[in-house]
C-alpha positions as CSV (number, residue, x, y, z in Angstrom):
1,M,1.8,39.6,57.2
2,T,1.3,38.0,60.3
3,K,2.0,40.0,63.6
4,I,4.4,38.9,66.1
5,L,2.2,37.0,68.7
6,V,3.9,38.1,72.0
7,A,3.1,41.7,73.0
8,A,5.4,41.8,75.7
9,L,8.1,41.9,72.6
10,L,9.3,45.4,71.3
11,P,8.0,46.7,67.9
12,V,8.8,44.3,64.8
13,L,11.7,45.3,62.9
14,L,10.4,44.1,59.8
15,P,7.0,43.0,59.0
16,V,8.5,39.4,57.9
17,S,7.6,36.0,59.5
18,L,7.4,32.7,58.7
19,P,4.0,31.2,59.7
20,A,3.4,28.1,61.3
21,Q,2.7,25.7,59.2
22,E,0.3,22.6,59.6
23,G,1.9,19.0,59.5
24,T,2.7,16.0,60.4
25,A,5.8,14.7,59.4
26,E,8.9,15.6,62.0
27,W,12.2,17.0,60.9
28,T,15.2,14.6,60.8
29,L,19.0,15.5,61.4
30,E,19.6,13.0,58.3
31,E,16.9,14.8,56.3
32,I,18.7,18.2,56.9
33,F,22.4,17.5,57.0
34,S,23.0,14.5,54.9
35,S,20.2,13.7,52.1
36,Q,18.6,15.8,49.2
37,T,15.8,16.0,50.8
38,F,15.7,19.8,51.5
39,L,18.4,20.9,48.9
40,T,17.8,23.8,47.2
41,K,18.8,24.6,43.5
42,S,21.3,27.0,42.6
43,L,23.3,28.3,39.4
44,P,26.9,27.2,40.4
45,S,30.0,29.0,38.5
46,V,28.2,31.2,36.5
47,Q,30.1,33.4,33.7
48,W,29.0,36.0,31.3
49,V,29.6,35.3,27.5
50,G,29.8,37.5,24.8
51,G,29.0,40.7,27.0
52,A,25.5,40.1,27.8
53,K,24.2,37.4,25.7
54,A,24.9,34.6,27.2
55,L,25.8,32.9,30.6
56,S,27.1,29.5,31.4
57,Y,27.1,27.5,34.7
58,V,27.8,24.2,35.6
59,E,25.3,21.5,36.0
60,F,26.1,18.2,37.9
61,D,25.1,15.1,36.2
62,S,23.8,12.4,38.6
63,S,24.0,9.5,36.3
64,D,27.7,9.4,35.9
65,G,28.8,12.1,38.6
66,S,30.3,14.4,35.7
67,K,30.1,18.1,35.4
68,D,28.6,19.7,32.4
69,I,28.8,23.4,31.0
70,M,25.5,24.7,29.9
71,L,24.8,27.9,27.9
72,Y,22.2,30.1,28.3
73,D,21.1,32.1,25.1
74,I,19.6,35.6,26.9
75,A,17.7,36.5,23.5
76,A,16.3,33.1,22.7
77,G,16.0,31.9,26.1
78,T,17.3,28.5,25.4
79,Q,19.9,26.5,26.8
80,R,22.5,23.8,25.6
81,R,25.5,21.9,26.6
82,V,28.9,23.1,25.6
83,F,30.9,20.9,27.4
84,D,30.0,17.3,28.0
85,G,32.0,16.3,31.3
86,S,31.3,12.7,30.5
87,L,34.0,13.1,28.1
88,L,36.4,12.6,30.9
89,N,35.4,9.4,32.5
90,G,37.5,7.5,30.2
91,D,40.3,9.9,30.1
92,S,43.5,8.0,30.6
93,T,45.2,10.7,32.1
94,G,43.1,11.0,35.0
95,F,42.1,14.5,34.4
96,V,39.2,15.8,36.8
97,M,37.3,19.2,36.0
98,S,37.0,21.4,39.2
99,E,36.6,25.2,37.5
100,Y,36.5,26.7,34.4
101,S,36.9,29.9,32.2
102,W,36.2,31.1,28.6
103,A,39.1,32.6,26.3
104,P,38.5,36.0,25.7
105,D,37.4,35.3,21.9
106,H,34.7,32.8,24.0
107,R,36.0,29.9,21.5
108,S,37.6,28.0,23.9
109,I,37.1,26.7,27.8
110,L,40.1,26.4,30.0
111,L,39.2,23.6,32.2
112,T,41.2,23.4,35.4
113,G,41.2,20.6,38.0
114,S,43.2,18.0,39.4
115,H,45.7,15.0,37.8
116,V,46.1,11.7,39.6
117,A,49.6,10.6,39.3
118,R,50.7,7.1,41.2
119,R,47.7,6.9,42.9
120,R,48.3,10.5,44.3
121,K,45.9,12.9,43.7
122,T,47.3,16.7,43.2
123,G,45.9,19.8,41.9
124,G,45.7,22.2,39.5
125,N,46.6,20.9,35.7
126,F,44.6,22.2,33.2
127,A,43.3,21.6,29.6
128,L,41.6,23.6,26.7
129,F,38.6,22.6,25.1
130,D,37.8,23.8,21.7
131,T,33.8,24.6,21.3
132,T,34.2,24.4,17.7
133,T,36.2,21.0,16.9
134,Q,35.2,19.5,20.4
135,E,38.9,18.7,21.0
136,L,40.0,18.5,24.5
137,S,44.3,19.6,24.9
138,L,45.7,18.5,28.0
139,M,48.3,21.5,28.6
140,T,50.2,20.4,31.7
141,T,51.1,17.3,33.0
142,S,52.5,18.0,36.2
143,D,52.4,16.2,39.5
144,E,52.8,19.4,41.6
145,P,49.7,21.4,42.5
146,Q,49.0,24.4,40.0
147,S,46.8,27.2,41.0
148,I,45.6,30.6,40.0
149,I,45.4,29.4,36.0
150,K,44.4,32.6,34.2
151,F,44.1,33.7,30.6
152,S,46.0,36.8,29.1
153,P,43.8,39.7,28.3
154,D,44.5,38.9,24.7
155,G,44.0,35.0,24.9
156,R,47.6,34.2,23.5
157,R,49.1,32.8,26.8
158,I,47.8,31.3,30.0
159,G,49.9,31.9,33.5
160,F,49.9,29.8,36.6
161,V,51.7,29.2,39.8
162,R,53.7,26.2,40.6
163,S,55.6,25.3,43.4
164,N,55.8,28.9,44.5
165,N,57.0,30.4,41.3
166,L,54.8,32.1,38.1
167,F,54.9,30.3,34.8
168,M,53.3,31.0,31.6
169,I,52.4,29.0,28.4
170,D,51.7,29.5,25.1
171,V,48.2,28.7,23.8
172,N,49.4,28.0,20.3
173,T,52.8,26.2,20.8
174,G,52.6,24.8,24.5
175,A,55.9,26.5,25.0
176,E,56.2,27.2,28.7
177,T,58.3,29.9,30.5
178,Q,59.0,29.9,34.3
179,L,58.9,33.7,35.0
180,T,60.3,33.4,38.6
181,R,62.9,31.5,39.9
182,D,63.4,31.8,43.6
183,G,60.1,30.1,44.8
184,S,60.8,28.1,47.8
185,D,59.0,26.6,51.3
186,T,59.8,30.1,52.6
187,V,59.4,32.4,49.2
188,I,56.2,32.7,47.7
189,N,55.4,34.2,44.1
190,G,51.9,34.6,42.8
191,M,50.1,32.9,45.5
192,F,49.5,34.3,49.4
193,D,50.3,33.4,52.7
194,W,47.7,32.0,54.8
195,V,46.9,35.3,56.5
196,Y,46.8,37.0,53.7
197,E,44.2,35.1,51.8
198,E,42.1,34.5,55.2
199,E,42.1,38.1,56.5
200,F,42.4,40.3,53.4
201,S,39.9,37.9,51.5
202,I,41.9,37.8,48.4
203,I,42.9,34.9,46.2
204,D,44.7,35.8,43.0
205,A,48.4,37.3,43.9
206,W,49.2,38.2,40.4
207,E,47.3,40.3,37.6
208,W,47.8,40.3,33.6
209,S,48.2,44.1,32.6
210,P,45.3,45.4,30.2
211,D,47.6,44.6,27.3
212,S,49.0,41.4,27.9
213,R,52.3,42.6,28.2
214,F,53.1,42.5,32.3
215,I,52.4,40.3,35.1
216,A,51.8,42.3,38.6
217,F,52.5,40.1,41.8
218,W,53.0,39.5,45.1
219,R,56.1,38.0,46.6
220,F,56.3,36.8,50.1
221,D,59.3,36.3,52.1
222,Q,57.9,34.1,55.2
223,S,61.1,32.9,56.5
224,G,60.5,35.0,59.7
225,V,57.3,33.9,60.3
226,P,56.9,31.1,63.4
227,T,55.5,27.6,62.2
228,Y,52.5,26.1,63.6
229,P,52.3,22.2,63.7
230,I,49.1,20.3,62.8
231,V,49.5,16.6,63.8
232,R,47.4,14.6,60.6
233,Y,46.2,11.0,61.1
234,P,45.6,9.7,57.8
235,D,43.0,6.8,57.9
236,G,45.0,3.8,57.3
237,D,48.1,4.7,58.3
238,V,49.6,3.6,61.7
239,H,52.0,6.5,61.8
240,P,50.9,10.2,62.4
241,T,52.1,12.7,59.9
242,L,53.1,16.5,60.7
243,E,51.7,19.6,58.7
244,V,53.6,22.8,59.4
245,T,52.3,26.2,58.5
246,R,53.6,29.5,58.8
247,Y,51.2,31.3,61.0
248,P,51.6,34.8,62.7
249,K,49.7,34.8,66.0
250,A,49.3,38.3,67.2
251,G,52.4,40.5,68.0
252,D,54.7,37.7,65.8
253,P,56.7,39.1,62.5
254,V,54.6,38.8,59.5
255,S,55.7,38.3,55.7
256,V,57.9,40.7,54.2
257,V,56.0,41.7,50.9
258,R,57.5,42.9,47.9
259,I,55.2,43.8,44.5
260,G,57.0,43.0,41.5
261,V,56.2,43.4,37.5
262,I,57.4,41.0,35.0
263,D,57.9,42.2,31.4
264,T,56.6,39.2,29.5
265,E,58.8,39.6,26.5
266,E,62.0,41.0,27.7
267,L,61.6,38.5,30.8
268,F,63.0,40.9,33.3
269,T,61.2,42.0,36.7
270,T,60.8,45.6,37.9
271,W,60.3,45.8,41.9
272,I,57.6,48.7,42.7
273,D,58.9,51.4,45.4
274,I,56.4,50.5,48.4
275,G,58.9,52.3,51.1
276,E,61.7,51.7,53.3
277,E,58.8,50.0,55.9
278,V,59.1,46.1,55.8
279,D,56.8,45.7,58.7
280,Q,53.4,46.5,57.0
281,Y,50.5,45.1,54.3
282,I,49.6,45.4,50.9
283,P,46.3,44.3,50.6
284,R,45.3,45.1,47.0
285,I,46.9,46.3,43.6
286,H,45.2,47.3,40.5
287,W,46.2,48.1,37.0
288,T,45.0,51.5,35.9
289,N,43.6,52.1,32.4
290,S,47.0,54.3,31.9
291,P,49.5,52.0,30.3
292,G,52.1,51.0,32.7
293,I,50.7,52.6,35.8
294,L,49.8,50.2,38.7
295,A,47.9,51.2,41.7
296,V,48.9,50.1,44.8
297,Q,46.9,50.3,48.2
298,R,49.8,50.1,51.2
299,L,48.2,49.2,54.9
300,N,50.2,50.0,58.0
301,R,51.1,47.1,60.6
302,S,48.6,48.9,63.0
303,Q,46.0,49.3,60.4
304,D,44.5,52.6,60.9
305,T,46.6,54.2,57.6
306,L,45.9,53.2,54.5
307,Q,47.4,55.1,51.2
308,L,46.9,54.5,47.7
309,M,49.9,54.8,45.4
310,L,50.5,54.8,41.7
311,A,53.6,53.4,40.3
312,D,55.4,53.5,37.2
313,V,56.3,50.3,35.9
314,S,59.3,50.9,33.8
315,D,61.4,52.1,36.6
316,G,59.2,51.1,39.9
317,S,58.7,54.8,41.1
318,S,55.5,55.5,42.9
319,R,54.0,58.4,44.5
320,V,50.9,58.5,46.9
321,V,47.9,60.0,45.6
322,L,45.6,59.2,48.7
323,T,45.8,58.6,52.3
324,E,43.1,57.4,54.5
325,T,43.2,57.1,58.8
326,D,41.1,56.1,61.1
327,P,41.5,56.6,65.2
328,A,40.6,52.8,65.3
329,W,40.8,51.0,62.2
330,I,40.3,50.7,58.6
331,D,39.5,47.2,57.3
332,A,41.1,47.0,53.5
333,E,38.9,44.1,52.7
334,D,36.0,46.5,52.7
335,G,38.1,48.7,50.3
336,M,36.6,49.2,46.5
337,I,38.3,50.8,43.8
338,E,37.6,51.0,40.2
339,F,39.5,53.0,37.5
340,L,37.3,54.7,35.0
341,K,38.3,53.8,31.3
342,E,36.9,56.7,29.4
343,S,38.3,59.3,32.4
344,D,41.1,59.9,34.1
345,R,39.2,59.0,37.6
346,F,38.7,56.2,40.0
347,I,35.8,55.2,42.3
348,W,36.8,54.8,45.8
349,S,34.9,54.0,49.3
350,S,35.4,55.3,52.7
351,F,33.9,55.4,56.1
352,R,35.1,58.7,56.8
353,D,31.6,60.3,57.5
354,G,30.7,57.3,59.7
355,Y,29.4,55.3,56.9
356,N,30.6,53.4,54.2
357,H,30.1,55.8,50.9
358,L,31.6,55.9,47.5
359,Y,33.6,59.1,46.6
360,L,35.0,60.1,43.1
361,Y,38.9,61.1,42.6
362,T,40.9,62.4,39.9
363,L,44.0,60.4,39.2
364,D,45.8,63.3,41.2
365,G,44.2,62.2,43.8
366,E,41.4,65.6,43.9
367,L,38.2,64.6,45.5
368,E,35.6,65.5,42.9
369,R,32.6,64.8,44.7
370,Q,31.4,62.4,47.2
371,L,28.8,60.2,45.4
372,T,26.4,58.6,48.1
373,S,25.9,59.8,51.5
374,G,23.2,59.0,54.6
375,P,23.1,57.1,57.8
376,W,23.4,53.8,55.6
377,E,26.2,51.9,54.3
378,V,27.3,50.7,50.4
379,T,28.2,47.1,51.0
380,E,29.4,46.3,47.4
381,Y,30.3,48.2,44.5
382,H,29.3,46.5,41.1
383,G,30.7,48.8,38.4
384,T,30.2,52.3,36.5
385,D,28.1,52.8,33.4
386,E,30.3,55.7,31.9
387,R,28.4,56.1,28.5
388,R,25.1,56.5,30.7
389,G,27.0,58.2,33.5
390,V,25.8,55.9,36.3
391,V,27.2,53.9,39.1
392,Y,25.7,50.4,40.4
393,F,25.9,49.5,44.1
394,T,24.2,47.4,46.9
395,S,23.4,49.1,50.1
396,T,21.6,49.1,53.3
397,R,19.8,52.0,52.5
398,Q,16.2,50.1,53.0
399,S,17.1,48.3,56.3
400,P,20.3,47.0,57.9
401,V,18.9,43.3,57.5
402,E,18.3,43.6,54.1
403,R,20.4,44.2,51.0
404,H,19.0,46.1,47.9
405,L,20.7,47.1,44.5
406,Y,20.7,51.0,43.8
407,R,22.3,52.9,41.0
408,I,23.1,56.8,41.1
409,G,24.4,59.4,38.4
410,L,28.2,60.0,38.7
411,D,27.0,63.7,39.3
412,G,25.6,62.3,43.0
413,R,22.2,62.9,41.6
414,R,19.2,60.5,40.8
415,M,19.8,57.7,43.0
416,K,17.0,54.7,42.3
417,R,16.6,51.5,44.3
418,L,16.3,48.5,41.2
419,T,15.0,45.8,43.6
420,D,11.9,45.6,44.9
421,E,11.1,42.5,46.8
422,P,12.0,42.7,50.7
423,G,14.6,40.2,51.6
424,W,18.4,40.1,50.6
425,H,19.5,40.7,46.8
426,S,23.3,39.9,45.6
427,S,24.0,41.0,41.8
428,S,26.1,40.2,39.2
429,F,26.8,42.3,36.4
430,A,27.5,41.7,32.9
431,P,30.2,43.1,31.3
432,G,29.2,46.8,30.3
433,M,26.5,46.9,33.0
434,L,23.9,45.7,30.4
435,A,22.2,42.9,32.9
436,F,22.8,41.3,36.1
437,L,21.8,38.5,37.8
438,D,19.6,38.8,40.9
439,T,20.0,36.0,43.6
440,Y,17.5,36.9,45.7
441,S,15.9,35.2,49.2
442,R,14.0,36.2,52.5
443,I,13.9,34.4,55.8
444,D,10.6,32.5,54.6
445,E,11.6,32.2,50.7
446,P,14.3,29.8,49.7
447,L,16.8,31.6,46.8
448,S,15.8,32.4,43.3
449,V,18.2,33.5,40.5
450,T,16.7,36.1,38.0
451,L,17.8,37.9,35.0
452,R,17.3,41.6,35.0
453,S,17.9,44.5,32.8
454,N,19.9,47.0,34.2
455,E,16.7,49.0,35.0
456,G,16.0,46.2,36.9
457,E,13.0,44.6,34.7
458,E,12.6,40.8,34.9
459,V,14.1,39.2,31.8
460,A,13.9,35.4,32.8
461,V,13.7,33.7,36.1
462,L,16.5,31.1,36.2
463,V,16.4,29.5,39.2
464,E,13.2,29.4,41.5
465,N,12.9,27.2,44.9
466,T,9.3,27.0,46.5
467,M,8.3,26.0,49.7
468,D,6.6,22.9,48.1
469,Q,9.3,20.4,49.3
470,F,8.6,21.2,52.9
471,T,5.0,20.1,52.5
472,G,3.8,18.0,55.4
473,R,6.5,20.2,57.8
474,R,5.9,22.2,60.7
475,F,7.3,25.4,61.2
476,G,7.8,27.8,63.9
477,R,7.1,31.4,63.9
478,H,10.2,33.5,62.8
479,T,9.9,37.1,63.5
480,F,12.4,40.1,63.8
481,V,12.7,42.2,67.1
482,K,14.5,44.8,68.6
483,I,16.0,43.8,71.8
484,P,17.4,46.4,74.4
485,A,21.1,46.7,75.1
486,G,22.2,47.9,78.4
487,D,22.8,51.4,77.4
488,G,19.7,52.0,75.7
489,E,20.8,50.9,72.2
490,L,18.4,48.3,70.4
491,L,19.6,45.4,68.8
492,N,18.6,44.0,65.6
493,G,17.4,40.5,66.7
494,W,15.1,37.6,65.8
495,M,13.0,35.0,67.7
496,L,11.7,31.7,66.7
497,T,8.7,30.2,68.6
498,P,7.3,26.8,68.4
499,P,4.9,25.7,65.9
500,D,2.5,25.0,68.7
501,F,3.4,28.1,71.1
502,D,1.3,28.8,74.0
503,Q,2.0,31.9,76.1
504,S,0.8,30.3,79.1
505,R,3.6,28.0,78.9
506,R,7.3,28.4,79.8
507,Y,10.1,27.5,77.1
508,P,13.8,27.2,77.2
509,V,15.6,29.1,74.8
510,L,18.9,28.7,73.1
511,L,20.8,32.0,72.1
512,Y,22.7,32.1,68.8
513,V,25.7,34.3,68.6
514,Y,28.3,35.1,66.3
515,G,29.6,38.8,67.2
516,G,32.5,39.6,65.5
517,P,33.6,42.8,64.0
518,G,31.4,44.0,61.1
519,S,29.8,40.5,60.9
520,Q,26.0,40.1,60.5
521,I,23.7,37.4,61.3
522,I,20.4,39.2,61.3
523,R,19.7,39.0,58.1
524,N,16.2,38.7,55.8
525,Q,17.6,35.8,54.0
526,W,16.9,32.1,54.0
527,G,18.8,30.1,56.1
528,G,19.4,26.9,54.7
529,S,20.1,24.0,56.8
530,R,20.8,25.7,59.9
531,F,17.6,27.2,59.7
532,L,15.9,24.1,59.3
533,W,18.0,22.8,62.4
534,Y,16.5,25.4,64.2
535,Q,12.9,24.5,62.9
536,L,13.9,20.8,64.3
537,L,14.7,22.3,67.7
538,A,11.6,24.4,67.8
539,E,9.7,21.3,67.1
540,K,11.3,20.1,70.2
541,G,9.8,22.7,72.2
542,Y,12.8,25.4,72.2
543,I,13.0,29.0,71.5
544,I,15.7,29.9,69.5
545,A,16.7,33.5,69.3
546,A,19.6,35.4,67.8
547,I,21.3,39.1,68.2
548,D,23.8,41.5,66.5
549,N,25.5,43.0,69.4
550,R,27.7,46.3,69.3
551,G,30.6,46.0,67.1
552,T,28.8,44.0,64.2
553,G,28.3,45.6,60.7
554,G,25.6,47.3,58.9
555,R,24.6,50.1,61.1
556,G,27.6,52.6,60.6
557,K,31.4,53.1,62.4
558,T,30.3,54.2,65.8
559,F,28.3,51.1,66.3
560,M,31.0,49.1,64.7
561,Q,34.2,50.3,66.6
562,Q,32.5,50.5,70.0
563,T,34.8,47.3,70.6
564,F,37.9,48.5,69.8
565,R,40.5,47.0,71.8
566,Q,38.4,45.3,74.2
567,M,37.1,42.8,71.7
568,G,34.6,40.7,73.3
569,L,33.4,42.7,76.4
570,K,30.4,44.6,75.1
571,E,29.7,41.9,73.1
572,L,29.4,39.9,76.2
573,D,27.5,42.8,77.9
574,D,24.6,42.7,75.0
575,C,24.9,38.4,75.4
576,V,24.1,39.3,79.2
577,E,21.3,42.0,78.6
578,T,19.4,39.9,75.9
579,A,19.4,37.0,78.3
580,R,17.9,39.3,81.1
581,Y,15.5,40.6,78.8
582,L,14.4,37.0,77.7
583,K,14.3,35.8,81.4
584,S,11.8,38.6,81.8
585,L,9.2,37.1,79.1
586,S,6.4,35.1,80.8
587,Y,6.7,32.5,78.6
588,V,10.1,31.5,78.7
589,D,11.8,29.4,81.4
590,S,14.4,31.4,83.1
591,T,16.1,28.7,84.7
592,R,16.8,27.1,80.9
593,L,18.7,29.6,78.8
594,G,21.6,28.6,76.8
595,I,24.0,29.9,73.9
596,W,25.8,28.4,71.1
597,G,28.4,29.8,68.2
598,W,30.6,28.6,65.9
599,S,34.2,30.5,65.5
600,W,33.7,33.8,66.8
601,G,30.1,32.9,68.1
602,G,32.1,29.9,69.8
603,Y,34.7,32.8,71.7
604,L,31.8,34.7,72.8
605,T,30.0,31.3,74.3
606,T,33.3,30.2,76.5
607,L,33.4,34.0,77.2
608,A,29.9,34.1,78.5
609,M,30.2,30.6,80.2
610,T,33.5,32.2,82.0
611,R,32.7,35.9,82.3
612,A,29.3,36.1,83.1
613,P,28.8,32.7,85.2
614,G,25.1,32.0,85.9
615,T,23.8,33.6,82.8
616,F,23.4,30.4,81.0
617,R,22.4,27.1,82.1
618,A,24.6,25.5,79.0
619,G,27.0,26.5,76.2
620,M,28.1,24.9,73.0
621,A,30.9,26.4,71.3
622,V,32.4,25.0,68.4
623,G,36.1,26.1,67.0
624,P,36.3,28.6,69.7
625,V,38.9,31.3,70.0
626,T,39.6,31.4,73.6
627,D,42.2,33.9,73.8
628,W,43.0,36.4,71.4
629,S,46.8,35.8,71.5
630,L,46.5,33.0,69.9
631,Y,45.0,34.1,66.9
632,D,46.8,35.5,63.8
633,A,47.9,38.7,63.5
634,V,45.9,40.7,60.9
635,Y,43.0,40.2,62.3
636,T,43.3,40.1,65.9
637,E,45.7,43.7,65.5
638,R,43.3,45.3,63.7
639,Y,40.8,45.2,66.7
640,M,43.1,44.6,69.7
641,G,46.2,46.0,68.8
642,T,49.2,43.6,69.8
643,P,49.6,42.1,73.1
644,E,52.7,44.3,73.8
645,N,50.7,47.4,73.5
646,N,47.3,46.0,74.8
647,R,48.0,44.0,78.0
648,D,44.9,44.6,79.7
649,G,42.8,44.4,76.8
650,Y,44.2,40.8,76.0
651,R,44.1,39.7,79.6
652,E,40.1,40.8,80.1
653,T,38.8,39.4,77.1
654,S,40.5,35.8,77.6
655,A,38.2,33.2,78.4
656,I,41.4,31.2,79.6
657,R,41.8,33.6,82.4
658,H,38.6,33.6,83.7
659,A,38.1,29.5,83.4
660,G,38.0,29.6,87.2
661,L,34.5,31.2,87.2
662,M,32.6,29.2,85.0
663,T,29.3,27.8,86.0
664,G,27.0,25.2,83.9
665,N,27.3,23.2,81.4
666,L,30.1,23.6,78.9
667,L,30.5,21.5,75.3
668,V,33.4,22.6,73.4
669,V,34.0,21.0,69.7
670,H,37.2,21.3,67.9
671,G,38.7,19.9,64.7
672,L,42.2,18.6,65.1
673,A,43.2,19.5,61.7
674,D,41.8,23.1,62.1
675,D,44.5,25.6,60.5
676,N,42.6,28.8,61.2
677,V,41.2,28.8,64.9
678,H,43.7,26.0,66.4
679,W,42.8,23.2,68.4
680,Q,45.6,24.9,71.0
681,N,42.8,27.1,71.8
682,S,40.4,24.3,73.4
683,V,43.2,22.5,74.5
684,L,44.2,25.5,76.8
685,L,40.8,26.4,77.7
686,V,40.4,23.1,79.0
687,E,43.4,22.6,81.0
688,A,42.4,26.1,82.5
689,L,39.3,24.5,83.5
690,V,40.6,21.3,84.7
691,R,42.9,23.2,87.0
692,A,39.9,25.3,88.3
693,N,38.2,22.0,88.8
694,R,35.6,23.1,86.3
695,Q,33.6,20.1,84.5
696,V,33.8,20.5,80.3
697,T,32.5,17.9,77.8
698,V,35.0,18.0,74.9
699,M,34.8,16.6,71.3
700,F,37.4,16.5,68.6
701,Y,37.1,16.1,65.1
702,P,40.3,14.1,63.4
703,E,41.2,15.3,60.2
704,R,38.9,18.1,60.0
705,R,39.4,21.8,59.2
706,H,37.6,24.4,61.0
707,S,34.1,23.7,59.2
708,L,34.3,20.2,60.0
709,T,33.0,18.8,56.8
710,G,33.8,15.8,55.0
711,N,33.1,12.1,56.1
712,N,29.9,12.7,57.7
713,G,31.3,15.4,60.0
714,I,28.6,17.6,59.6
715,L,25.7,15.4,60.4
716,H,27.6,14.0,63.5
717,V,28.6,17.8,65.2
718,Y,24.6,18.7,64.5
719,T,23.8,15.4,66.0
720,L,26.3,15.7,68.9
721,L,24.6,19.6,69.6
722,T,21.2,18.5,69.4
723,D,22.0,15.6,71.8
724,Y,23.8,17.7,74.5
725,L,20.8,20.3,74.0
726,L,18.3,18.0,74.9
727,K,20.1,16.6,78.1
728,N,21.5,19.9,79.1
729,L,18.8,22.3,78.8
């Protein structure tokens, strides 16, 4: 592999770089962001069928715009179409497929999508497609949105949510039964409120029991949660509309949660005893393999104590079997749990020894053994093959900037790595842990999808992308490096130098940041369209750099939790130290250093331009948080506490409060319909800058959320960023 060009840099973290390539064609924003020129192939919506006998996926038919469902026979190595999406093109009901799932017997497919009624598109009607008779039966024709649509394990019924209530429908008769009746604008059954879905990364707020008799569900009373208004400007309508969302900011009341269990035969609900405290969270529930026993995870409001409870659904009684505590925080999103089927034990994950590892417990909460250990993290638990006595997981053991699949015995011995190629591996296992899909890429190689045995042996390459589509393009040199922080800590980073890099010249540098707790942008992984945008900038004579500052993930709890109750300050220190280091390099123009980021990275950008004046000549902040008191309660309080009990922390980490210090050129970009990081963040920052007589450039995007997608939004914003950079750096 090519070594790094510049002796002044610290040792290379990984021997991986994208060598400069000869070519004459220039990169264009239109090709990168709005055409199919550099589109990589993938395998969307994969599902295993018949254990590990086959797998299905969606294939887009460009001739008529339909979605087909394809089936790949693993033994034969052949594929065939099992659902022709063009069948819906002439459907008078207006049904449009968006998702699919197989019936438990794999004889029919549940198609979920949307329904057009009175020229108004609403979501979530569903249909059954019989793969034998090729008949399509529309199961619902509601004008109301429907969601979280799932077969019961026995395949006899389908459950779903409509109008914040749970329903089920009999597959054979089509008879519909309403299971809850108190759903309203403030009471939600079977769906999550905004903040749960966003911060606990969980979608389905109800679950069938393994025997198909019970449905366990979340019930949210959000009547006490403050509302946030978003003004919408629909195209062609002279009158704006108002969208109101229940959104708890830091310190605000949050939804009151209950866990109910519906007996779908007797049609009554039992409420689980989750304690008298209402100011708490229930981030996960799980059915155990013991009949009628539901596991419930309970997290306190300050998110430093997590308890696992086992509840009897016959009377709702519960008992605590395991308690996790941490002086800083517990991120329940990282929690992993599985109840083993052939023994009264379960797998649990914890950061208790400083790194996230797997533990084996009995149902009584007794620790049997720690399964994994060492100065590395388990990042994903895939499952246990009890017959072979092995556990499968993904970890950082090889490197913090890579992900590899491993297995280890239930006795905590015989650990083996199953993926060899350096880079980023994501695994999806078949039922029974007999095979897995390995989705792999590295920084100089687009993704591939390979079917492998549970020993890691290649069975078939299902998707392969090559660099052929980039023939004639010039690539800069992309190299992983270590960059020193002020306290001597070495930060993982990368640098991209121009294709015609010359050490005797001096180049402007753009530093890309994200930086949020547990996040990671320094990866040996293909970066998609943003990676190609960086190549465009490198071709125009810019060096691009990036770092994972203190507080980011993949390097253990101590590294991550240094930012507790002062989120943004040490991260900013690392940006400043990185800037100082970059400016010391002979080939860097020390007067032309810029910084940019999106969301958390937008926050760090605004903080750098205000709290560290003079460090960066230009900053570009997209969708930034500008003061943590403006962001949601679950995320912010996890790391900062409440504004009431951490006033100094909130004040010192606010870009708004330090607006008067700003120097340089700042671009602030925001979507007016952003329901995640509200437009209010940028509005209040701009107001503070105006009062301080500091100039700022602002661009807003009507009708777009946090990602700014839709109606040419992405091409427009990257054109804006490119033009701003060329003019100001």
